[in-house]
N, C-alpha and C positions, 0 to 999 in steps of 0.2 A: 652373349656378349653385350655389354652396356654401350649404347651409342652416345658419342659425344655430341653435344650441342654446339654448333657452330656460331659463336656470338662474340662480339667485342665487349670488353670489360667496362668501358665507358667511351663517351664521345671523344675523348682526347686521343684515342688510338686511331681516329679517322682523320686527323690532321695531316696534311700534306699529300703528296702523290695525286695531285689534281690533274684532270685530263687536259691534253692539248687538242684543241678543236679547230679544223680548218674553217676559215672565214671565206665564204663563197660570194654571196650577193653584194656585201657592203664594200668589198674590194674588187669587184669584177671588172672595172674599168682601169684598174692600176696594174702596172707591170710588176711581176713577182708572185711569190707563193706566201700566203699570209695565214698565220695560225695564232689562236688566242690560248694562253695558259689561263684557264678560268678558275680563279681563286674562290669563286662563289661556292664551289664544291666543297670547300672546308666546312666543317660542321658550324662554325661561327659565321659563315658566308663571306669571309674575306681573307686576304693574305695575312692579316694581323694575328690570326690563330697561331701562325708559325712562331712569331717573336714572342707572343704571350707565354706559350708553353716552354719555349727554349730558355727564355730569361728567367722564369720561375724556377724551373728545374735547376738551372745553373746556380741560382741563389740558394736553393735547398742543399746542393752538393757542398757549397761553401759554408753552410751552417748559418746563412744570414737570415733565412726564413724558417720559422717553426709553426706548427699547427695552431691556429687561432690568431695569428698575426694579421696585420692589415696592409694590403697593397694599395698603393696611391699612384695615380697617374694622370697626366695631362693627355687630352685625347679630342679629336673631332668626332669621335663616335665609334669607329670600327675597332681600334685598339682597346677601347673601354669595354666593348661588348665581349671581345675575346678574353680579356683579363678577368671579367666577371664570371665568364663561363668556366675558366680554368680554376678560379677562386672557389666556386661552388664545389667542384670535384675534389679539390685538394683541402678544403676546410679553412679558407681564409676569408676575412672580411675585405670589402673593396670600397674605396672611395675615388671618385672621379671628378676632375675639373674640366668641364666641357665648354667649348666655345659657343657663344650664342648663335653663331652661324650654322651650327649643326642642326639637322632637320629634327622636327618634333618626333618623327618616327624613331630616329636614333635614340633620342633622350628617353622616350617611353620604353624602348627595348632595354636600355641600361637599368631603368628602375624596375622593370619586370624580372630582371635577374638578381634583384636584391642589392644593387649598388647604391651608395649614397652619392647623390649627383649635385655638383655645384656648377651652375651655369654662369660663365663669365663673359663680360663684353668682348666681342670679337675685334672691334676696330680701335683698340688701344695698342700702344707700342709694347713690345715684349717686356720692357723693363718697368712698366707701370705695375703697381701693387695689385691692380685688379685683373691683370692678364692671367690667363689660365696657367702660364708657367709659374708665375709667383704665387698664385693661390695654392697650387699643388705643393710647392716647396713649403709654403707656411703650414698647410695641413700635416705635412710629413713632420715638421719640427714640433708641432703640437700634439701629434699622435704617438703615444708610447707603443713600441713593438711594431712600427711600420716600416715599410720599404718603399722608396720612391723609384719607380722603373726608369723614368727620365729617358724615354725612347729617343729623343733628339740628340741626346749626348751619351748614348750607351753603345759601346763597340759590339755588344752582344746582339743588337739590332742587325748590324752587318753580318755577324757570324751565323745567325740562324738562317739567313738566305744563302750564304756561302756553303753551308752544309746540307741544305735541302733543296731550295729552288733551283739553284745553279745545276747541281748534278742531276736533278729530274729533267731539266730541259735538254741537257747534253745527251742523256740516254734516250729521251723521247725522239729527238731529231737524229739519232745516230751520228751526232757530231757534224750535221750538215747545216747548222744554223749559221747564217751570215750576218744577221741583224737582231739585236735585241732592242725593244723599245718599251719604256716603262715611265710612269709618272714619278715625280720626285717630291716628297713632302719631307719626312724625316730623312729620306735618301737611303734607308737601309735596304729596302727591296732592290733598287737599281744597283747600289754599290756592291752588295754581297753577291748577288747573282752574276754581276758583270765580272767581279774579281775571279770567280771560279771559271766562267767561261773564257775569259781572256787568258787564264793560265793554261787552258786546253788549246786555244787558238787565238793568238794575239791579233789577228786580222778581223776578228768579229767586231762589227761596228755597234757601238752602245749609244742609243739615241734617247735623250731625256725629254720629258714633257713638263712644261711649267706654266704658270698662269700669268696673265696680265694683272699686275698688282703685287707681284712677288719679285724678290731680289735674286733668285737663284741663277737665271740665265745670265744676267749681267755680271754676277760674281764669278761665274765659270769663265767668262771671256776676258774679264779684267783683273780678277782676284782683288777687287775693291768693292766694299759694301757701299751701295748707293741708296740712300734713304729716299731720294726722289722717285725710285722705282716703286715704293710702297703706297697702295691705295686699296680701298675696299674692293673685293670680288666675291663671287657667290659660290664658286666651285669648292667643295669640301675635300680635305685630305690631299691637297695638291698645292704646291708652292709654299713659300714661307716669308715671314718678315724679320727672319734671323738666319744666321748661317749654322746649320746643324752639324756637329762634328761626326754624325752618323752618315753624312754624305761624303763619299770619297770622290771629289771632283776629277781626279786623275783618271778614274775608271770610265768617265763619261766622254764621249767624243764630241757630242754637239747637244744643244738644247733647242727646243721649239716652244714658243708660247702659244697658248690657245685662248679663245674667248669663252665666257660664260655661255653665251647664247649657242655658239656653234657646237660646243661640247654637250650642252643639253639635248640639242636635236640629234647629235650623233649617237647618244645613249638610247634615245627613242628608236633611232633607225636600227641599231643592233637588235633590239628586242623584236621589232616588227618584221626585219628581213631575215635574221638568223635564228630566231626563237630563243635567244640567250637573254634572260632577264637580268641584265647587269646595271651597274649604277653610273652616277655622274662621273666618277673618276674614270671609268672604263671608257665612257663616251669621249672624254678628253683624249685617251690614247687613240682612239679611231680618228679623231679629228686630226691629231698630229700625224698619223700615218698618211692621211690625205695631203696634208701640207708638206711633209717630207717627200712624198711622191712627186709633187708639183716642182720641187727643187731638183728632181732627177736623182734622188738618193738610192732608187732601187732599179734593177733591171730584171729581165725575164728569169734569170738564174738565182735571184735573191730568195732566201728563205728566212722570212721575217717572223720572229716570235714576239707577240705583244702580250704583255701581262695586263689582264683584266682583273683588278684587285678587289672589286666590290659586287655587291648584289642589289638588284633593283628595289627590293623591299625597304631599303633605308631611305628611299627617296619618293615615296608615294605621296607625300604632302607637297613635294617640290617638282622635280623633273617630270614625274608621271602624273601629275596634276594639271589638267588644261587650264584650270583657274589660275594657278601659279604662274604657269608659262605665260598666260595672257597678261597677268599683273606685271610681269617683268618686261613686257613688250616683246617677247620672244616669238610671238606669232605676228610676223610682219610680212611685207610683200615678197621677201626672199624666202622665207621659211613659213609659208602658209600650210596648215594642216586641217583636214577635214575630221573633226571630232566624231567618233563613233557614238551616236546617240543611243540612250538607254530607252528601251520600249517598256512601258509600264502596262501590264495586263490587269485590267479592273474587272 
């Protein structure tokens, strides 16, 4: 009898069903039980694999995409990597408009996957012709046979997480989740996941994470766009200078803003204390957990699920570079670190 070989047909079959891992040391002083949904276990090392595959396959079903077509998107890096990966398997070209705030590591990874990359200035308004939003739109108009994913204003972004991330968390927790905490950039992850979970139990608290320099928290509280909230910040993939329609603010109970510096140190803390090599945005989530805990959000019976969306490899030239941290002034009297010296054997 011929033995079958147990193998996946391609990397896309590995997307989703990421593990839930208990956080032990980084939350040991906090009330409650804390678990991380570690999206770095996706083949593209981020939660963006889910939307890349889902949106492309929906476009294929509708006849919008055909082999040889070009996929165009605006990205801080992780969505671009996921789209480039899916494009390789499915036979599409990929053009990406990337923010100059994106780490060199991310940009190099996009190019290594064969994507054409346009780096756009980060600190211009969303309606500036040089913004990565408008550059992507222009490239779409100029490129025959192209599809613009437009994750910030695409309902499929929400749907992808409603159909995958939410059900996975509900099953993994046996319905015992009390709090969901996640960053909001496009808003697709937190909105889609929250929608599914609140349909199962409307008492689940959904806690958003925003950046100082972003408009999301203020908009959630007032439903007014305040341009004075916008100023440059370093965290990638978190916060926005516009209001994405992929964010369902009604699904989110509260927002917390976190600083660049504390988020960077929290990312390093996760790696050094939990052995989870996650990225800057994941650090922002842990920092928000600490701040929510200070406000009394959790008690001993809380089962808090934190979505860690990214992988540390995307930030080697930033958060995990002592030189970069020092240049930002992040090694101060409050956050001193002893760097592990490299010993050279001669």
